[in-house]
C-alpha positions as CSV (number, residue, x, y, z in Angstrom):
1,X,50.6,130.1,69.8
2,X,54.0,132.2,69.9
3,X,57.1,130.4,70.0
4,X,60.7,132.1,70.9
5,X,63.4,131.9,68.0
6,X,66.9,132.7,68.0
7,X,67.9,133.7,64.4
8,X,71.6,134.3,63.7
9,X,72.8,136.7,60.7
10,X,76.0,136.7,58.9
11,X,76.2,140.4,58.8
12,X,75.9,143.1,61.6
13,X,72.7,145.1,61.2
14,X,71.8,148.1,63.2
15,X,69.4,148.2,66.2
16,X,67.0,150.5,64.1
17,X,66.0,147.6,62.1
18,X,64.2,145.9,65.2
19,X,60.8,147.2,64.7
20,X,61.1,146.2,60.8
21,X,62.0,142.7,62.0
22,X,59.2,142.0,64.5
23,X,60.6,144.0,67.5
24,X,62.9,141.2,68.0
25,X,65.9,142.0,70.2
26,X,69.2,142.5,68.4
27,X,72.9,141.6,69.9
28,X,76.0,141.7,67.8
29,X,78.7,138.9,68.3
30,X,82.6,139.8,68.2
31,X,82.7,137.7,64.8
32,X,80.3,140.4,63.4
33,X,77.1,138.2,63.3
34,X,74.0,139.5,64.6
35,X,71.6,137.5,66.8
36,X,67.8,138.2,66.5
37,X,65.8,136.5,69.6
38,X,62.1,137.0,70.8
39,X,58.7,135.6,70.0
40,X,57.2,135.0,66.7
41,X,53.3,134.8,66.6
42,X,53.1,131.7,64.2
43,X,54.9,129.8,61.5
44,X,53.4,132.5,58.8
45,X,55.1,135.3,60.6
46,X,58.4,133.3,60.8
47,X,58.4,132.8,57.2
48,X,57.4,136.4,56.5
49,X,60.5,137.6,59.1
50,X,62.9,135.2,57.1
51,X,61.7,136.6,53.6
52,X,62.3,140.0,55.0
53,X,65.9,139.2,56.1
54,X,66.4,137.4,52.6
55,X,65.5,140.6,50.8
56,X,68.2,142.5,52.6
57,X,70.6,140.3,51.2
58,X,71.5,138.9,54.5
59,X,72.7,135.3,54.9
60,X,70.9,133.6,57.6
61,X,73.2,131.0,59.4
62,X,70.8,129.6,62.0
63,X,67.0,129.6,63.0
64,X,66.2,127.8,66.4
65,X,63.0,127.5,68.2
66,X,64.0,127.8,71.8
67,X,62.4,125.9,74.7
68,X,61.2,127.7,77.5
69,X,64.1,127.0,79.5
70,X,66.8,128.1,76.8
71,X,68.4,131.3,77.3
72,X,67.2,133.8,74.5
73,X,71.0,134.6,73.5
């Protein structure tokens, strides 16, 4: 069952990476971080997504599974 996640990255990445990162929504913070939000199909897909981010050399600051009542950003 797909779950919603929020992933915060230490760097700013371009919106062009969205499709490579599972079509998650990208938002940038004033501090230069990137927030990825959206649905991930399962735990295997989540681990694959985190591995892709790791392979880019970008530090992952936060991974949170969002409840249905949580805001995406």
